[in-house]
DSSP file (Angstrom, degrees, kcal/mol; ACC not computed):
  #  RESIDUE AA STRUCTURE BP1 BP2  ACC     N-H-->O    O-->H-N    N-H-->O    O-->H-N    TCO  KAPPA ALPHA  PHI   PSI    X-CA   Y-CA   Z-CA
    1    1 A M              0   0    0      0, 0.0     8,-1.2     0, 0.0     9,-0.1   0.000 360.0 360.0 360.0 134.5   97.0   86.4  128.9
    2    2 A P  B     -A    8   0A   0      0, 0.0     6,-0.3     0, 0.0     2,-0.1  -0.398 360.0-125.6 -78.7 155.5   98.8   85.8  125.6
    3    3 A T    >   -     0   0    0      4,-4.0     3,-1.9    -2,-0.1     6,-0.1  -0.220  42.8 -84.7 -82.9-178.9   97.2   85.8  122.2
    4    4 A K  T 3  S+     0   0    0      1,-0.3    -1,-0.1     2,-0.1     0, 0.0   0.828 132.3  53.2 -57.8 -32.7   97.5   82.9  119.7
    5    5 A S  T 3  S-     0   0    0      2,-0.1    -1,-0.3     3,-0.1     3,-0.1   0.465 123.4-105.4 -84.3   0.2  100.7   84.4  118.4
    6    6 A G  S <  S+     0   0    0     -3,-1.9     2,-0.2     1,-0.3    -2,-0.1   0.467  79.4 128.4  93.1   1.6  102.1   84.5  122.0
    7    7 A H        -     0   0    0      1,-0.1    -4,-4.0    -5,-0.1    -1,-0.3  -0.552  65.5 -99.8 -88.9 156.2  101.8   88.2  122.5
    8    8 A T  B     -A    2   0A   0     -6,-0.3    -1,-0.1    -2,-0.2    -3,-0.1  -0.338  22.1-130.6 -69.9 157.4  100.0   89.8  125.4
    9    9 A T  S    S+     0   0    0     -8,-1.2     2,-0.4    -6,-0.1    -1,-0.1   0.627  87.8  70.0 -84.5 -13.5   96.5   91.0  124.9
   10   10 A A        +     0   0    0     -9,-0.1     2,-0.3     2,-0.0    -2,-0.1  -0.878  56.4 162.3-109.3 137.6   97.2   94.4  126.5
   11   11 A I        -     0   0    0     -2,-0.4     2,-0.2     0, 0.0     5,-0.0  -0.986  38.8-112.2-150.7 142.3   99.3   97.1  124.8
   12   12 A R    >>  -     0   0    0     -2,-0.3     3,-1.4     1,-0.1     4,-0.6  -0.549  22.3-133.1 -74.7 137.7   99.6  100.9  125.3
   13   13 A A  H >> S+     0   0    0      1,-0.3     4,-2.2    -2,-0.2     3,-1.1   0.837 104.8  64.1 -59.6 -33.9   98.3  103.0  122.4
   14   14 A T  H 34 S+     0   0    0      1,-0.3    -1,-0.3     2,-0.2    -2,-0.0   0.744 100.4  52.5 -64.8 -21.7  101.5  105.1  122.5
   15   15 A R  H <4 S+     0   0    0     -3,-1.4    -1,-0.3     1,-0.1    -2,-0.2   0.676 111.5  47.1 -83.8 -17.5  103.5  102.0  121.5
   16   16 A V  H X< S+     0   0    0     -3,-1.1     3,-2.2    -4,-0.6    16,-0.3   0.903  89.9  85.1 -89.9 -48.1  101.2  101.3  118.6
   17   17 A V  T 3< S+     0   0    0     -4,-2.2    16,-0.2     1,-0.3     3,-0.1  -0.356  99.9  20.3 -62.4 129.4  100.9  104.8  116.9
   18   18 A G  T 3  S+     0   0    0     14,-3.6     2,-0.3     1,-0.3    -1,-0.3   0.333  89.9 136.3  93.7  -5.4  103.8  105.3  114.5
   19   19 A T    <   -     0   0    0     -3,-2.2    13,-2.7    13,-0.2    -1,-0.3  -0.568  57.2-114.5 -77.7 136.8  104.6  101.6  114.2
   20   20 A N  E     -B   31   0B   0     56,-0.4    58,-2.5    -2,-0.3     2,-0.4  -0.297  22.3-144.2 -68.0 153.4  105.4  100.4  110.7
   21   21 A V  E     -Bc  30  78B   0      9,-2.9     8,-3.2    56,-0.2     9,-1.1  -0.983  18.4-174.1-122.6 132.7  103.0   98.0  108.9
   22   22 A Y  E     -Bc  28  79B   0     56,-3.6    58,-2.5    -2,-0.4     6,-0.2  -0.832  20.1-127.1-122.1 157.6  104.4   95.3  106.6
   23   23 A N  E >   - c   0  80B   0      4,-2.1     3,-2.0    -2,-0.3    60,-0.1  -0.429  44.9 -91.1 -91.6-179.9  102.8   92.7  104.3
   24   24 A E  T 3  S+     0   0    0     56,-0.5    59,-0.1     1,-0.3    -1,-0.0   0.662 126.9  62.5 -69.2 -14.9  103.7   89.0  104.5
   25   25 A A  T 3  S-     0   0    0      2,-0.1    -1,-0.3     0, 0.0     3,-0.1   0.347 119.2-111.7 -87.1   5.5  106.5   89.6  101.9
   26   26 A N  S <  S+     0   0    0     -3,-2.0     2,-0.4     1,-0.3    -2,-0.1   0.697  70.4 143.7  71.4  22.3  108.1   91.9  104.5
   27   27 A D        -     0   0    0      1,-0.0    -4,-2.1     2,-0.0     2,-0.3  -0.793  55.4-118.8 -90.3 132.8  107.5   95.0  102.3
   28   28 A K  E     +B   22   0B   0     -2,-0.4    -6,-0.3    -6,-0.2     3,-0.1  -0.557  35.5 173.6 -70.3 128.9  106.6   98.2  104.3
   29   29 A I  E     -     0   0B   0     -8,-3.2     2,-0.3    -2,-0.3    -7,-0.2   0.433  55.8 -57.1-117.2  -2.1  103.1   99.3  103.3
   30   30 A G  E     -B   21   0B   0     -9,-1.1    -9,-2.9    21,-0.1    -1,-0.3  -0.987  53.5 -92.4 159.5-163.4  102.5  102.1  105.8
   31   31 A E  E     -BD  20  50B   0     19,-1.7    19,-2.6    -2,-0.3     2,-0.6  -0.985  37.8 -95.8-145.8 157.5  102.4  103.0  109.4
   32   32 A I  E     + D   0  49B   0    -13,-2.7   -14,-3.6    -2,-0.3    17,-0.2  -0.623  36.5 177.0 -76.8 118.7   99.8  103.1  112.1
   33   33 A E  E     -     0   0B   0     15,-3.3     2,-0.3    -2,-0.6    -1,-0.2   0.767  63.1 -19.3 -90.4 -31.2   98.5  106.7  112.4
   34   34 A D  E     - D   0  48B   0     14,-1.2    14,-2.9   -18,-0.1     2,-0.4  -0.974  52.8-126.4-165.5 170.1   95.9  106.1  115.0
   35   35 A V  E     - D   0  47B   0     -2,-0.3     2,-0.5    12,-0.2    12,-0.2  -0.995  22.7-142.5-131.3 124.8   93.7  103.6  116.7
   36   36 A M  E     - D   0  46B   0     10,-2.7     9,-2.8    -2,-0.4    10,-1.2  -0.783  18.9-156.9 -92.5 126.3   89.9  104.2  116.9
   37   37 A L  E     - D   0  44B   0     -2,-0.5     2,-0.8     7,-0.3     7,-0.2  -0.769  14.3-138.7-104.7 146.0   88.3  103.1  120.2
   38   38 A D  E  >> - D   0  43B   0      5,-3.2     4,-1.3    -2,-0.3     5,-1.2  -0.897  14.5-166.2-101.7 105.7   84.7  102.2  120.8
   39   39 A K  T  45S+     0   0    0     -2,-0.8    -1,-0.2     1,-0.2     5,-0.0   0.826  83.3  54.3 -63.0 -32.6   83.9  103.8  124.2
   40   40 A T  T  45S+     0   0    0      1,-0.2    -1,-0.2    -3,-0.1    -2,-0.0   0.809 119.1  30.3 -77.1 -27.9   80.7  101.8  124.6
   41   41 A S  T  45S-     0   0    0     -3,-0.4    -1,-0.2     2,-0.2    -2,-0.2   0.459  99.1-126.9-106.8  -2.1   82.2   98.3  124.2
   42   42 A D  T  <5S+     0   0    0     -4,-1.3     2,-0.2     1,-0.2    -3,-0.2   0.828  72.0 118.2  58.3  33.0   85.7   99.1  125.6
   43   43 A G  E   <S-D   38   0B   0     -5,-1.2    -5,-3.2     0, 0.0     2,-0.5  -0.706  73.0 -97.5-122.9 174.9   87.1   97.7  122.4
   44   44 A I  E     -D   37   0B   0     -7,-0.2    -7,-0.3    -2,-0.2    22,-0.2  -0.829  24.3-166.6 -92.9 125.9   89.2   98.7  119.4
   45   45 A M  E     -     0   0B   0     -9,-2.8     2,-0.3    -2,-0.5    21,-0.3   0.937  63.2 -43.7 -75.9 -48.6   87.1   99.6  116.3
   46   46 A F  E     -D   36   0B   0    -10,-1.2   -10,-2.7    19,-0.2     2,-0.3  -0.969  50.9-104.5-172.3 161.9   90.0   99.6  113.9
   47   47 A A  E     -DE  35  64B   0     17,-2.9    17,-2.7    -2,-0.3     2,-0.7  -0.758  30.4-135.6 -93.0 146.8   93.6  100.7  113.2
   48   48 A V  E     -DE  34  63B   0    -14,-2.9   -15,-3.3    -2,-0.3   -14,-1.2  -0.920  20.5-167.0-105.6 114.1   94.2  103.7  111.0
   49   49 A I  E     -DE  32  62B   0     13,-3.0    13,-2.6    -2,-0.7     2,-0.4  -0.886   3.6-162.9-104.3 128.3   97.0  103.0  108.5
   50   50 A G  E     +DE  31  61B   0    -19,-2.6   -19,-1.7    -2,-0.5     2,-0.3  -0.863  19.6 147.9-110.5 143.8   98.4  105.9  106.6
   51   51 A F  E     + E   0  60B   0      9,-1.7     9,-2.3    -2,-0.4     3,-0.1  -0.977  43.2  49.2-161.4 162.0  100.5  105.8  103.5
   52   52 A G  S    S+     0   0    0     -2,-0.3     2,-0.2     1,-0.3   -22,-0.0   0.415  79.9 108.0  91.7  -1.3  101.3  107.8  100.3
   53   53 A G        -     0   0    0      7,-0.1     2,-0.4     3,-0.0    -1,-0.3  -0.540  55.9-141.1-105.9 173.5  101.8  111.2  101.7
   54   54 A F  B >  S-H   57   0C   0      3,-2.1     3,-1.6    -2,-0.2     5,-0.1  -0.968  84.7 -16.1-134.4 118.5  104.7  113.5  102.2
   55   55 A L  T 3  S-     0   0    0     -2,-0.4     3,-0.1     1,-0.3    -1,-0.1   0.855 129.0 -53.4  55.0  38.2  104.9  115.7  105.3
   56   56 A G  T 3  S+     0   0    0      1,-0.2     2,-0.5     2,-0.0     3,-0.3   0.426 112.2 118.6  82.9  -1.5  101.2  115.0  105.9
   57   57 A M  B <  S+H   54   0C   0     -3,-1.6    -3,-2.1     1,-0.2    -1,-0.2  -0.851  80.0   3.4-102.9 133.1  100.0  116.2  102.5
   58   58 A G  S    S+     0   0    0     -2,-0.5    -1,-0.2     1,-0.3     2,-0.2   0.530  88.2 151.1  77.7   6.3   98.3  113.7  100.2
   59   59 A E        -     0   0    0     -3,-0.3     2,-0.4    -5,-0.1    -1,-0.3  -0.467  35.3-146.0 -73.9 142.5   98.3  110.9  102.7
   60   60 A K  E     -E   51   0B   0     -9,-2.3    -9,-1.7    -2,-0.2     2,-0.5  -0.864   7.0-148.1-107.1 143.7   95.5  108.4  102.5
   61   61 A Y  E     -EF  50  93B   0     32,-1.2    32,-2.3    -2,-0.4     2,-0.4  -0.946  11.9-169.6-117.6 130.8   94.1  106.8  105.6
   62   62 A H  E     -E   49   0B   0    -13,-2.6   -13,-3.0    -2,-0.5     2,-0.5  -0.965  18.2-135.9-123.2 132.5   92.7  103.3  105.7
   63   63 A A  E     -E   48   0B   0     28,-0.5   -15,-0.2    -2,-0.4   -17,-0.0  -0.739  25.8-175.8 -84.1 129.4   90.7  101.6  108.4
   64   64 A V  E     -E   47   0B   0    -17,-2.7   -17,-2.9    -2,-0.5     5,-0.1  -0.994  33.6-106.9-128.7 127.9   92.0   98.1  109.1
   65   65 A P    >   -     0   0    0      0, 0.0     3,-2.2     0, 0.0     4,-0.3  -0.293  28.1-131.3 -53.2 130.1   90.3   95.7  111.5
   66   66 A W  G >  S+     0   0    0      1,-0.3     3,-1.9   -21,-0.3   -20,-0.1   0.832 102.4  66.0 -54.7 -36.9   92.7   95.4  114.5
   67   67 A K  G 3  S+     0   0    0      1,-0.3    -1,-0.3     3,-0.0   -21,-0.0   0.633  92.1  63.7 -65.8 -12.2   92.5   91.6  114.5
   68   68 A L  G <  S+     0   0    0     -3,-2.2     2,-0.5    12,-0.0    -1,-0.3   0.595  86.1  86.4 -85.6 -10.4   94.3   91.5  111.1
   69   69 A L    <   -     0   0    0     -3,-1.9     2,-0.5    -4,-0.3    11,-0.2  -0.794  55.7-176.7 -95.1 126.9   97.5   93.1  112.5
   70   70 A N  E     -G   79   0B   0      9,-1.9     9,-2.5    -2,-0.5     2,-0.2  -0.981  25.5-126.3-124.8 121.0  100.0   90.7  114.1
   71   71 A Y  E     -G   78   0B   0     -2,-0.5     2,-0.5     7,-0.2     7,-0.2  -0.450  20.8-161.4 -70.4 133.4  103.1   92.1  115.7
   72   72 A D  E >>> -G   77   0B   0      5,-3.2     4,-1.9    -2,-0.2     5,-1.2  -0.956   9.1-159.8-119.0 113.3  106.4   90.7  114.4
   73   73 A E  T 345S+     0   0    0     -2,-0.5    -1,-0.1     1,-0.2     5,-0.0   0.821  88.8  61.5 -62.5 -32.5  109.4   91.2  116.7
   74   74 A S  T 345S+     0   0    0      1,-0.2    -1,-0.2     2,-0.1    -2,-0.0   0.840 116.3  30.6 -67.6 -31.3  111.9   90.7  113.8
   75   75 A T  T <45S-     0   0    0     -3,-0.7    -1,-0.2     2,-0.2    -2,-0.2   0.653 100.2-131.0 -96.0 -18.4  110.6   93.7  111.9
   76   76 A G  T  <5S+     0   0    0     -4,-1.9   -56,-0.4     1,-0.3     2,-0.2   0.767  77.9  80.2  71.9  24.0  109.5   95.7  114.9
   77   77 A G  E   <S- G   0  72B   0     -5,-1.2    -5,-3.2   -58,-0.1     2,-0.3  -0.825  86.0 -80.0-147.2-175.7  106.2   96.3  113.2
   78   78 A Y  E     -cG  21  71B   0    -58,-2.5   -56,-3.6    -2,-0.2     2,-0.4  -0.723  33.2-148.6 -95.9 144.5  102.8   94.8  112.4
   79   79 A V  E     -cG  22  70B   0     -9,-2.5    -9,-1.9    -2,-0.3   -56,-0.2  -0.942  11.3-166.8-113.9 133.9  102.2   92.3  109.6
   80   80 A V  E     -c   23   0B   0    -58,-2.5     2,-0.7    -2,-0.4   -56,-0.5  -0.879  28.4-120.4-118.5 152.5   99.0   92.2  107.7
   81   81 A P  S    S+     0   0    0      0, 0.0     2,-0.3     0, 0.0   -58,-0.1  -0.149  84.7  69.9 -88.0  42.2   97.8   89.4  105.3
   82   82 A F  S    S-     0   0    0     -2,-0.7    -2,-0.2     3,-0.0   -58,-0.2  -0.969  78.1-105.1-150.3 165.9   97.4   91.6  102.2
   83   83 A T     >  -     0   0    0     -2,-0.3     4,-1.9   -60,-0.1     5,-0.1  -0.349  32.9-108.8 -88.1 168.4   99.5   93.5   99.7
   84   84 A K  H  > S+     0   0    0      1,-0.2     4,-2.6     2,-0.2     5,-0.2   0.863 121.3  56.9 -62.3 -35.4  100.1   97.2   99.4
   85   85 A E  H  > S+     0   0    0      2,-0.2     4,-1.6     1,-0.2    -1,-0.2   0.902 105.1  50.1 -63.9 -41.0   98.0   97.1   96.2
   86   86 A Q  H  > S+     0   0    0      1,-0.2     4,-0.7     2,-0.2    -1,-0.2   0.900 111.9  48.4 -64.1 -39.6   95.0   95.6   98.2
   87   87 A L  H >< S+     0   0    0     -4,-1.9     3,-0.8     1,-0.2    -2,-0.2   0.901 108.5  53.8 -65.5 -40.2   95.4   98.4  100.8
   88   88 A M  H 3< S+     0   0    0     -4,-2.6    -1,-0.2     1,-0.2    -2,-0.2   0.824 109.5  48.8 -64.5 -30.3   95.5  101.0   98.0
   89   89 A Q  H 3< S+     0   0    0     -4,-1.6    -1,-0.2    -5,-0.2    -2,-0.2   0.595  92.6 100.2 -84.0 -12.1   92.2   99.7   96.6
   90   90 A A  S << S-     0   0    0     -3,-0.8    20,-0.1    -4,-0.7     2,-0.0  -0.290  95.1 -76.1 -69.4 158.5   90.6   99.7  100.1
   91   91 A P        -     0   0    0      0, 0.0   -28,-0.5     0, 0.0     2,-0.3  -0.351  52.8-151.7 -56.4 130.7   88.2  102.5  101.0
   92   92 A A        -     0   0    0    -30,-0.1     2,-0.3    -3,-0.1   -30,-0.2  -0.795  14.6-172.9-107.9 151.4   90.3  105.6  101.8
   93   93 A H  B     -F   61   0B   0    -32,-2.3   -32,-1.2    -2,-0.3     2,-0.2  -0.930  24.9-117.7-140.1 158.7   89.2  108.4  104.2
   94   94 A T     >  -     0   0    0     -2,-0.3     4,-1.2   -34,-0.1     3,-0.1  -0.537  43.1-104.1 -85.2 165.7   90.1  111.8  105.5
   95   95 A I  T >4 S+     0   0    0      1,-0.2     3,-0.6    -2,-0.2     4,-0.4   0.913 122.7  49.9 -57.5 -43.0   90.9  112.1  109.2
   96   96 A S  G >> S+     0   0    0      1,-0.2     3,-1.0     2,-0.2     4,-0.5   0.850 104.8  57.7 -68.3 -32.4   87.5  113.7  109.9
   97   97 A E  G >4 S+     0   0    0      1,-0.2     3,-0.7     2,-0.2    -1,-0.2   0.780  91.7  72.1 -66.9 -25.2   85.6  111.0  108.0
   98   98 A L  G << S+     0   0    0     -4,-1.2    -1,-0.2    -3,-0.6    -2,-0.2   0.783 106.3  35.0 -62.0 -26.6   87.1  108.3  110.3
   99   99 A T  G X4 S+     0   0    0     -3,-1.0     3,-1.1    -4,-0.4    -1,-0.2   0.445  85.6 121.5-109.6  -1.1   84.8  109.5  113.2
  100  100 A E  G X< S+     0   0    0     -3,-0.7     3,-1.8    -4,-0.5     5,-0.4  -0.345  85.2  12.6 -60.8 144.3   81.7  110.5  111.3
  101  101 A N  G >  S-     0   0    0      1,-0.3     3,-1.8     2,-0.2     4,-0.3   0.877 137.8 -63.4  54.2  39.8   78.6  108.5  112.5
  102  102 A D  G <  S-     0   0    0     -3,-1.1    -1,-0.3     1,-0.3    -2,-0.2   0.725  87.5 -72.7  56.9  24.3   80.7  107.4  115.5
  103  103 A G  G <> S+     0   0    0     -3,-1.8     4,-2.6    -6,-0.2    -1,-0.3   0.453 105.3 122.0  77.2  -0.3   83.1  105.6  113.1
  104  104 A R  H <> S+     0   0    0     -3,-1.8     4,-3.1     2,-0.2     5,-0.2   0.901  70.6  49.8 -65.4 -41.8   80.5  102.9  112.4
  105  105 A R  H  > S+     0   0    0     -5,-0.4     4,-2.5    -4,-0.3    -1,-0.2   0.937 114.5  44.8 -63.1 -45.6   80.4  103.4  108.6
  106  106 A V  H  > S+     0   0    0     -6,-0.4     4,-2.4    -9,-0.2    -2,-0.2   0.925 114.9  48.8 -63.6 -44.9   84.1  103.3  108.3
  107  107 A R  H  X S+     0   0    0     -4,-2.6     4,-2.6     1,-0.2     5,-0.2   0.945 112.6  47.3 -59.3 -49.5   84.4  100.2  110.6
  108  108 A D  H  X S+     0   0    0     -4,-3.1     4,-2.1     1,-0.2    -1,-0.2   0.893 111.9  50.2 -62.8 -40.5   81.7   98.4  108.7
  109  109 A N  H  X S+     0   0    0     -4,-2.5     4,-2.9    -5,-0.2    -1,-0.2   0.903 111.7  48.9 -63.0 -41.2   83.3   99.2  105.3
  110  110 A A  H  X S+     0   0    0     -4,-2.4     4,-2.4     2,-0.2    -2,-0.2   0.932 111.7  47.4 -65.3 -45.9   86.6   98.0  106.5
  111  111 A F  H  <>S+     0   0    0     -4,-2.6     5,-2.7     1,-0.2     4,-0.3   0.880 115.4  46.9 -64.4 -36.5   85.3   94.7  107.9
  112  112 A S  H ><5S+     0   0    0     -4,-2.1     3,-0.9    -5,-0.2    -2,-0.2   0.939 112.2  48.8 -68.5 -47.5   83.4   94.1  104.7
  113  113 A Y  H 3<5S+     0   0    0     -4,-2.9    -2,-0.2     1,-0.3    -1,-0.2   0.913 118.0  39.6 -60.1 -44.7   86.3   94.9  102.4
  114  114 A Y  T 3<5S-     0   0    0     -4,-2.4    -1,-0.3    -5,-0.2    -2,-0.2   0.409 109.5-124.4 -87.9   2.5   88.7   92.7  104.3
  115  115 A K  T < 5 +     0   0    0     -3,-0.9     2,-0.4    -4,-0.3    -3,-0.2   0.924  55.3 154.8  55.1  51.2   86.0   90.0  104.7
  116  116 A V      < -     0   0    0     -5,-2.7     2,-0.5    -6,-0.1    -1,-0.2  -0.924  44.0-130.2-112.0 133.6   86.3   89.9  108.5
  117  117 A D    >   -     0   0    0     -2,-0.4     3,-0.8     1,-0.2    -5,-0.0  -0.728  10.4-151.3 -82.0 121.9   83.5   88.8  110.8
  118  118 A R  T 3  S+     0   0    0     -2,-0.5    -1,-0.2     1,-0.2   -10,-0.0   0.793  95.1  53.8 -64.3 -28.0   83.0   91.5  113.5
  119  119 A A  T 3         0   0    0      1,-0.2    -1,-0.2    -3,-0.0    -2,-0.0   0.692 360.0 360.0 -80.9 -18.0   81.7   88.8  115.9
  120  120 A A    <         0   0    0     -3,-0.8    -1,-0.2     0, 0.0    -2,-0.2   0.503 360.0 360.0 -76.5 360.0   84.7   86.5  115.5
């Protein structure tokens, strides 16, 4: 079944990881490093967007609610409704922090920062 944007609701994780992320001005702001899954609800907790590093050093990882990413065929990447500056100001995490407390703290902080209702 397609989403509101006409895309299918199912996608392989291997097609998501490594995909570039752009803002609405078509500026690249990072790439998807990982997708955190919630085993108990069979849902996606959040996407992990990385930026700012070189060869894996100094990179910052940001949790972004999956529902904020919309795939754009013309760029071959995901578009989010915020700027790189807004992403830079968002809570940043290390890879190990992303899964502490089953990822709930990171998920809740991301949904709060981006003002997204988890139930919606």
